[in-house]
C-alpha positions as CSV (number, residue, x, y, z in Angstrom):
1,M,0.0,0.0,0.1
2,S,1.4,3.4,-0.9
3,E,2.3,6.0,1.8
4,R,-0.4,8.2,0.5
5,W,-3.2,5.7,1.0
6,R,-1.8,4.8,4.3
7,G,-2.1,8.5,5.2
8,V,-5.7,8.5,4.1
9,L,-6.5,5.3,6.1
10,A,-4.6,6.8,9.2
11,A,-6.7,10.0,8.9
12,L,-9.9,8.1,9.1
13,T,-8.9,7.0,12.7
14,T,-8.7,10.6,13.8
15,P,-12.3,11.8,15.1
16,D,-11.6,15.5,14.3
17,L,-10.5,14.7,10.7
18,R,-13.5,12.5,10.2
19,A,-15.7,15.2,11.4
20,V,-14.3,17.7,9.0
21,L,-14.5,15.3,6.3
22,A,-18.2,14.7,7.0
23,E,-18.9,18.5,7.0
24,S,-17.3,18.9,3.7
25,M,-19.3,16.0,2.0
26,T,-22.6,17.6,2.5
27,A,-24.7,16.7,-0.6
28,A,-28.4,16.6,-1.6
29,P,-30.2,14.6,1.1
30,L,-30.7,10.9,0.2
31,T,-34.0,9.2,0.3
32,D,-34.6,6.7,3.0
33,A,-34.1,3.8,0.6
34,R,-30.7,5.2,-0.7
35,R,-29.5,5.9,2.7
36,G,-30.6,2.5,4.1
37,R,-28.5,0.9,1.1
38,A,-25.7,3.1,1.9
39,I,-25.5,2.2,5.5
40,A,-25.9,-1.6,4.8
41,R,-23.0,-1.4,2.4
42,L,-20.8,0.5,4.9
43,V,-21.9,-2.0,7.7
44,E,-20.9,-4.8,5.4
45,L,-17.5,-3.1,4.7
46,G,-17.1,-2.8,8.4
47,L,-16.7,1.0,8.5
48,V,-19.7,1.8,10.4
49,H,-22.1,0.1,12.9
50,E,-25.7,0.7,13.8
51,S,-26.3,1.2,17.6
52,A,-29.5,-0.3,19.2
53,S,-31.0,3.1,19.0
54,G,-30.5,3.3,15.2
55,V,-27.6,5.8,15.3
56,V,-24.9,5.0,12.8
57,E,-21.2,5.4,14.0
58,F,-18.0,5.1,12.3
59,D,-16.0,1.9,13.4
60,E,-12.3,2.5,13.0
61,T,-11.7,-1.2,13.7
62,A,-11.6,-2.2,9.9
63,V,-9.4,0.8,9.0
64,R,-6.9,-0.2,12.0
65,R,-6.9,-3.8,10.8
66,I,-5.9,-2.7,7.2
67,L,-3.2,-0.5,8.6
68,A,-1.9,-3.3,10.6
69,E,-1.8,-5.7,7.6
70,S,0.6,-3.5,5.7
71,P,2.9,-1.7,8.2
72,P,4.7,1.3,6.8
73,T,8.3,0.9,5.8
74,K,10.5,3.5,7.3
75,P,13.2,4.7,5.0
76,S,16.7,3.9,6.1
77,G,20.0,5.5,5.1
78,P,20.0,8.5,2.9
79,Q,16.6,8.0,1.9
80,R,15.3,9.2,5.2
81,F,16.2,12.7,4.0
82,L,14.9,12.5,0.5
83,T,11.5,13.1,-1.0
84,A,9.8,10.3,-3.0
85,D,11.4,11.7,-6.1
86,G,14.9,11.6,-4.7
87,R,15.3,15.3,-3.8
88,I,16.7,16.6,-0.5
89,D,13.9,17.1,2.0
90,R,16.2,18.3,4.7
91,Y,19.8,18.2,5.8
92,P,20.5,15.9,8.7
93,A,21.5,17.4,12.0
94,Q,23.8,14.6,12.9
95,Q,27.0,14.8,11.2
96,V,27.4,11.1,10.5
97,D,24.1,11.2,8.7
98,R,24.9,14.3,6.7
99,D,28.2,12.7,5.6
100,E,26.2,9.5,4.5
101,L,23.8,11.7,2.6
102,L,26.4,13.6,0.8
103,R,28.5,10.6,-0.1
104,W,25.2,9.0,-1.6
105,I,24.7,12.1,-3.7
106,A,28.4,12.3,-4.7
107,D,28.4,8.7,-5.8
108,R,25.3,9.4,-8.1
109,A,26.3,12.8,-9.4
110,F,30.0,12.4,-10.1
111,R,32.6,9.9,-11.3
112,A,36.3,9.7,-10.2
113,G,38.6,11.4,-12.6
114,E,36.1,13.7,-14.4
115,V,36.4,17.5,-14.1
116,L,33.5,19.6,-14.6
117,T,32.7,23.3,-15.0
118,E,30.7,24.9,-12.3
119,K,27.7,24.8,-14.7
120,Q,28.0,21.2,-15.4
121,T,28.5,20.6,-11.7
122,N,25.4,22.5,-10.8
123,E,23.5,20.6,-13.6
124,R,24.5,17.3,-12.0
125,L,23.3,18.6,-8.5
126,A,20.0,20.1,-9.7
127,P,18.2,16.7,-9.5
128,F,18.8,16.6,-5.8
129,T,18.0,20.2,-4.6
130,G,16.8,23.6,-5.6
131,D,19.7,25.1,-4.0
132,V,22.8,23.7,-5.9
133,A,25.2,26.3,-4.4
134,V,24.5,25.1,-0.8
135,L,24.8,21.3,-1.9
136,R,28.0,22.1,-3.8
137,R,29.5,23.9,-0.7
138,Y,28.6,20.9,1.6
139,L,30.2,18.5,-0.8
140,V,33.3,20.7,-0.9
141,D,33.3,20.9,3.0
142,A,33.0,17.0,3.2
143,A,35.9,16.8,1.0
144,L,33.9,14.8,-1.5
145,L,34.2,17.3,-4.2
146,E,37.1,19.8,-4.8
147,R,37.5,23.0,-6.8
148,T,40.5,22.8,-9.2
149,R,43.4,25.2,-8.7
150,S,41.7,27.6,-11.3
151,G,38.7,27.7,-9.0
152,S,36.5,27.5,-12.2
153,E,36.0,23.6,-12.2
154,Y,35.1,20.7,-9.9
155,A,36.3,17.1,-9.5
156,R,35.3,14.3,-7.5
157,V,37.6,13.5,-4.7
158,D,39.0,10.1,-5.0
159,A,37.7,8.1,-1.9
160,A,40.9,6.0,-1.9
161,A,43.1,9.0,-1.6
162,P,44.5,9.8,2.0
C-alpha cells in the first residue's frame, strides 16, 4: 500500500479529521431507501455500525486492521532525508547522517577522474536540490568534491586517496 493511501486510512482513525471530512461532504439529502442501502454497504464493509438506538457510528476497527496488515516501511540510510522523487527534503542534523547523505549524492552525481565546469556541476546537482550552491559547498566541505586550482572547475575527490 502506498504511503499516500496509508495516510488516508490513518486520517480516518482521527475523530476530528473524520468530522471535518463529513462536514465537507454535504450533498443533496438521500431518500430513506438510498440511505438505508448506503448504511448497509458501510456496515458490510465494517466501516460503520448501527447502535441499538439506530445511530450510525464510524467503526475504525476495519481501518486499523488494514493499517496493521501492511505496516509502513520506514526509509533507512540517506532515503530518510529525501522526498519520494529523490530530492533533498532536509539536511540531517547529525554529522554522520549528513556525511552519509552527501556521499550518496556524490556517488550518483560524479565519477572519479572527471573534471566539470561549475555549470556542469550545478546541472549534476540540480536533480537533488533547488539550492545547488549550498549542496555544492557541503560537498566541498565534506571533501567529496574539490575545486580545481583555477577555481572554475570541480572534480570528485578520490575516496581511496589519503
